[in-house]
C-alpha positions in Angstrom: -27.1 1.3 -21.9 -25.8 -1.2 -24.5 -27.9 -3.1 -27.0 -27.2 -6.3 -25.1 -28.6 -4.8 -21.8 -31.7 -3.6 -23.7 -32.4 -7.0 -25.3 -31.8 -8.7 -21.9 -34.2 -6.4 -20.2 -36.8 -6.9 -22.9 -36.4 -10.6 -22.6 -37.0 -10.5 -18.8 -40.2 -8.4 -19.4 -41.5 -11.0 -21.9 -40.9 -13.8 -19.4 -42.6 -11.9 -16.6 -45.9 -12.1 -18.5 -45.8 -15.9 -17.9 -46.4 -15.3 -14.2 -49.6 -13.4 -15.1 -51.2 -16.8 -15.6 -51.7 -17.0 -11.8 -54.5 -14.5 -12.1 -56.5 -17.5 -13.4 -57.2 -18.4 -9.8 -59.5 -15.3 -9.6 -62.0 -17.0 -11.9 -62.4 -20.3 -10.0 -65.2 -19.0 -7.7 -67.2 -17.2 -10.5 -67.0 -20.4 -12.6 -68.0 -22.8 -9.7 -70.6 -20.4 -8.2 -71.6 -18.1 -11.1 -73.4 -14.8 -10.3 -73.5 -11.5 -12.0 -72.1 -9.5 -9.1 -69.2 -12.0 -8.6 -68.3 -11.9 -12.3 -68.4 -8.1 -12.4 -66.3 -7.7 -9.2 -63.8 -10.3 -10.5 -63.4 -8.6 -13.9 -63.0 -5.2 -12.2 -60.3 -6.6 -9.9 -58.6 -8.3 -12.8 -58.6 -5.0 -14.8 -57.1 -3.1 -11.8 -54.4 -5.7 -11.3 -53.6 -5.8 -15.1 -52.7 -2.1 -14.9 -50.6 -2.6 -11.8 -48.8 -5.6 -13.3 -48.1 -3.8 -16.5 -46.6 -0.8 -14.7 -44.5 -3.1 -12.5 -43.1 -5.1 -15.4 -42.2 -1.9 -17.3 -40.5 -0.4 -14.3 -36.7 -0.5 -14.9 -35.4 0.5 -11.5 -35.9 -2.3 -8.9 -35.7 0.1 -6.0 -37.8 2.9 -7.4 -40.4 4.2 -4.9 -43.2 3.7 -7.4 -42.7 0.0 -7.2 -43.4 0.0 -3.5 -46.7 1.7 -4.1 -47.6 -0.8 -6.8 -46.8 -3.7 -4.4 -48.9 -2.0 -1.6 -51.8 -1.5 -4.1 -51.7 -5.2 -5.0 -51.8 -6.3 -1.4 -54.7 -3.9 -0.6 -56.6 -5.2 -3.7 -56.1 -8.7 -2.2 -57.6 -7.6 1.1 -60.6 -6.0 -0.6 -61.4 -9.0 -2.8 -60.4 -12.0 -0.5 -63.6 -12.0 1.6 -65.9 -12.4 -1.4 -63.5 -14.3 -3.8 -61.2 -16.8 -2.3 -59.1 -16.8 -5.5 -58.0 -13.3 -4.6 -55.3 -14.9 -2.4 -53.3 -14.8 -5.6 -52.8 -11.1 -5.0 -51.1 -11.9 -1.7 -48.8 -14.3 -3.6 -48.0 -11.6 -6.1 -47.1 -9.2 -3.3 -44.8 -11.8 -1.7 -43.3 -12.5 -5.1 -42.7 -8.8 -5.9 -41.1 -7.8 -2.6 -37.7 -9.7 -2.9 -37.1 -8.2 -6.3 -37.8 -4.6 -5.1 -36.2 -4.5 -1.7 -32.5 -5.4 -1.2 -32.6 -5.7 2.6 -33.6 -9.2 3.6 -34.5 -8.0 7.1 -37.1 -5.7 5.6 -38.4 -8.4 3.2 -39.0 -10.8 6.1 -40.6 -8.1 8.2 -43.0 -7.3 5.4 -43.8 -11.0 5.0 -44.6 -11.2 8.7 -46.8 -8.1 8.4 -48.6 -9.5 5.4 -49.3 -12.8 7.3 -50.6 -10.9 10.3 -53.0 -8.8 8.1 -54.3 -11.9 6.3 -54.8 -13.6 9.6 -56.6 -10.6 11.0 -58.9 -10.5 8.0 -59.6 -14.2 8.4 -60.5 -13.6 12.0 -62.9 -10.8 11.1 -64.7 -12.6 8.3 -64.6 -16.3 9.3 -67.8 -16.0 11.2 -69.6 -13.8 8.6 -72.2 -15.8 6.7 -73.2 -15.2 3.1 -71.3 -13.3 0.5 -68.4 -12.0 2.7 -67.1 -15.1 4.3 -63.6 -16.5 4.9 -62.8 -19.9 6.2 -59.8 -20.6 8.3 -58.7 -23.2 5.7 -58.5 -20.6 3.0 -56.8 -18.1 5.3 -54.0 -20.5 6.3 -53.6 -21.7 2.7 -53.2 -18.0 1.6 -50.5 -17.5 4.3 -48.8 -20.7 3.4 -48.6 -19.9 -0.3 -47.4 -16.4 0.5 -44.6 -17.8 2.6 -43.6 -20.5 0.1 -43.6 -18.2 -3.0 -42.1 -15.3 -1.2 -39.3 -17.4 0.3 -38.5 -19.0 -3.0 -38.3 -15.6 -4.7 -35.9 -14.4 -2.1 -33.4 -17.0 -3.4 -34.1 -16.1 -7.1 -33.8 -12.4 -6.3 -30.5 -12.8 -4.5 -29.2 -15.0 -7.4 -30.2 -12.4 -9.9 -28.4 -9.6 -8.0 -25.3 -11.8 -7.7 -25.3 -12.4 -11.4 -25.8 -8.7 -12.1 -22.8 -7.9 -9.8 -20.7 -10.5 -11.5 -21.5 -9.1 -14.9 -20.7 -5.6 -13.7 -17.4 -6.8 -12.3 -16.6 -8.6 -15.5 -17.5 -5.5 -17.5 -15.3 -3.3 -15.2 -12.4 -5.8 -15.5 -12.8 -5.8 -19.3 -12.8 -2.0 -19.3 -9.7 -1.8 -17.1 -7.9 -4.4 -19.2 -8.7 -2.4 -22.3 -7.3 0.8 -20.7 -4.2 -1.1 -19.6 -3.7 -2.6 -23.1 -4.1 0.9 -24.7 -1.5 2.3 -22.3 0.8 -0.6 -22.9 0.5 -0.2 -26.7 1.0 3.6 -26.4 4.2 3.1 -24.3 5.6 0.4 -26.5 4.8 2.4 -29.7 6.5 5.4 -28.2 9.6 3.4 -27.3 9.7 1.5 -30.7 9.0 4.4 -33.0 10.8 7.1 -31.0 14.0 5.1 -31.1 13.8 4.0 -34.7 12.7 7.4 -36.1 15.6 9.0 -34.3 18.0 6.6 -36.0 16.3 7.1 -39.4 16.6 10.9 -39.0 20.2 10.7 -38.0 21.2 8.4 -40.9 19.1 10.5 -43.4 20.9 13.7 -42.3 24.3 12.0 -42.6 23.4 10.6 -46.1 22.3 14.1 -47.2 25.6 15.7 -46.1 27.6 12.9 -47.8 25.7 13.3 -51.1 26.5 17.0 -51.3 30.2 16.1 -51.4 32.1 15.3 -54.6 34.1 12.4 -53.2 32.9 9.0 -54.7 33.7 7.3 -51.4 31.3 9.7 -49.6 28.6 8.8 -52.2 29.2 5.1 -51.6 28.8 5.7 -47.8 25.7 7.7 -48.4 24.2 4.8 -50.4 25.1 2.6 -47.4 23.3 4.9 -45.0 20.2 5.0 -47.2 20.2 1.2 -47.4 20.4 1.2 -43.5 17.4 3.6 -43.4 15.4 1.2 -45.5 16.4 -1.7 -43.4 15.6 0.1 -40.1 12.2 1.3 -41.5 11.3 -2.3 -42.3 12.4 -3.4 -38.9 10.3 -0.7 -37.3 7.3 -1.8 -39.3 7.7 -5.3 -37.9 8.2 -4.1 -34.4 5.0 -1.9 -34.6 3.1 -5.0 -35.6 4.6 -6.9 -32.7 3.6 -4.1 -30.3 0.0 -4.1 -31.5 -0.2 -7.9 -31.3 1.5 -8.2 -27.9 5.0 -6.9 -27.8 7.9 -9.2 -26.8 11.4 -7.9 -26.4 14.0 -9.3 -28.8 16.3 -9.7 -25.8 18.6 -7.6 -23.7 21.7 -8.7 -25.5 20.3 -7.8 -28.9 19.1 -4.5 -27.5 22.6 -3.7 -26.2 24.1 -4.5 -29.7 21.4 -2.3 -31.3 22.3 0.5 -28.9 25.9 0.2 -29.8 25.2 0.6 -33.5 22.8 3.6 -32.8 25.2 5.4 -30.6 28.1 4.7 -33.0 26.1 6.3 -35.8 25.6 9.4 -33.5 29.3 9.5 -32.7 28.9 8.2 -29.1 31.1 5.4 -27.8 29.4 2.7 -25.8 31.3 1.1 -22.9 29.7 -2.1 -21.5 31.0 -3.0 -18.0 28.9 -6.2 -17.3 30.4 -9.6 -17.9 28.8 -11.8 -20.6 27.3 -15.3 -20.1 28.1 -18.1 -22.5 25.3 -17.1 -24.8 26.6 -13.6 -25.1 23.9 -12.0 -23.0 24.8 -9.8 -20.0 25.7 -11.7 -16.8 22.5 -12.6 -14.9 20.2 -11.9 -17.9 19.5 -15.6 -18.3 17.5 -15.6 -15.1 15.2 -12.7 -16.2 11.6 -13.4 -16.9 10.3 -12.3 -20.2 8.5 -9.3 -18.6 11.7 -8.2 -16.8 13.8 -8.6 -20.0 11.3 -6.6 -22.0 11.2 -3.9 -19.4 15.0 -3.6 -19.3 15.4 -3.7 -23.0 12.8 -1.0 -23.6 14.3 1.1 -20.8 17.7 0.8 -22.5 16.1 1.7 -25.9 14.4 4.8 -24.4 17.7 5.9 -22.7 19.7 5.5 -25.9 17.0 7.4 -27.8 17.2 10.3 -25.3 21.0 10.4 -25.6 20.8 10.6 -29.4 18.1 13.2 -29.4 18.9 15.5 -26.5 22.5 14.9 -25.3 25.7 16.1 -26.9 27.5 13.1 -25.4 30.7 11.4 -26.5 30.6 8.4 -24.3 27.9 6.2 -22.8 28.5 3.6 -20.1 26.3 0.6 -19.6 26.5 -1.5 -16.5 24.3 -4.5 -15.6 24.9 -6.7 -12.5 23.0 -8.8 -10.0 24.1 -8.1 -6.5 22.6 -7.8 -3.0 19.4 -9.4 -4.1 18.7 -6.9 -6.8 19.4 -6.5 -10.5 20.8 -3.2 -11.5 21.0 -1.6 -15.0 22.9 1.6 -15.1 23.0 3.8 -18.2 25.3 6.8 -17.9 26.5 9.4 -20.4 28.7 12.6 -20.3 26.3 14.7 -22.3 24.3 17.9 -21.5 20.6 17.3 -21.3 18.7 20.6 -21.6 15.3 19.0 -21.0 14.6 18.5 -17.3 10.9 17.7 -17.6 9.9 14.0 -17.5 8.3 13.1 -20.8 6.0 10.3 -21.9 8.9 7.9 -22.6 10.5 8.2 -19.2 7.1 8.2 -17.5 6.1 5.0 -19.4 9.5 3.5 -18.5 9.0 4.3 -14.8 5.5 2.7 -14.8 6.7 -0.4 -16.5 9.6 -0.8 -14.0 7.4 -0.1 -10.9 4.8 -2.6 -12.1 7.5 -5.3 -11.6 8.3 -4.1 -8.1 11.4 -2.2 -9.2 12.4 1.5 -9.0 13.9 4.0 -11.4 16.1 6.9 -10.4 17.5 9.7 -12.7 20.3 12.1 -11.9 21.4 15.0 -14.2 24.4 16.5 -12.5 27.4 15.8 -14.8 25.7 14.1 -17.7 22.8 11.8 -17.1 22.8 8.8 -14.8 19.8 6.4 -15.2 19.6 3.6 -12.6 17.0 0.8 -12.8 16.7 -1.8 -10.0 14.6 -4.9 -10.1 14.2 -7.4 -7.2 16.1 -10.7 -7.9 14.0 -13.8 -7.9 15.0 -17.5 -7.6 15.6 -19.4 -10.8 12.4 -21.3 -10.2 10.3 -18.1 -9.9 12.1 -16.4 -12.8 11.4 -19.2 -15.2 8.6 -18.1 -17.5 5.5 -20.3 -17.7 5.2 -22.2 -21.0 2.8 -20.6 -23.3 
């Protein structure tokens, strides 16, 4: 239970004591027709109800069986006191007020209202002709039934409204929890893609610079300095990308990712061949109609594929093919290397989840090299246009 829930429940308990003021009706008869026996009986009834009301207010579970016994005790107290104190009809009203907040089924609530009315009517029939101390008039009997129905019916509405509000809060809390989990998973996938790729490049360039420094040739030393400068630049870029991932990652674009892949693979001694035709802006053909979510998914998938090639494959060539045909967009990444790792890791699993969330599918073949095929359903230009932020 959160602090907010505790404070809210404490606030409801404090407000509930306002309704205790209705017990003032008990003291009308002793004030108008004072007698020692009437005062003593009224004070005793008041003390009993005070204990019941205190226990009811402190009860946290609305459907707890103890609540039903407290409601029944309140109604029995009303039956015992009503014949000699007409103000005791307030106990019937309390019973009707408690029921909707303790029983979810409206059918049961209405059935208990009817039973309560019948018992009050029966008591009025028994005591209406009795003279003296124990006497009930028909007027007081019907007034008690009327107030019971009015107060009970009104509280049905408030009880249902209270339950609806609680369900809404629970649904909102659940949605917030699910959104938080989804956001953590998104950040985990994106950090893996960003850092996995960048750290692989940094390691590759650092190893190359280390080998070049060990040589005596001045040109090798100059090249090593260039590689170290690239390490610094890539590390700064990685830091910026990590910040973007935490704040809400947006891909830098498929065209830029293809160029980054070319540089990364070139540093690893792998030749990249791009088969797709380019649009006027230099991006792959059909990429202009991608939504931001689709371009992000394809760019990160390409980044993960290139990272795996650099890490695990002893490849010499990598082929990239991106086309839109037969109502689907296809991105193919194929290399001629030897992948010794057959198990699907976090990167590939995150890639698959990201693609499938867009209605696409991912297939992976490792017969002669590795063939990664990503397919996304093509949308109309109108549907593919991202909404303005």
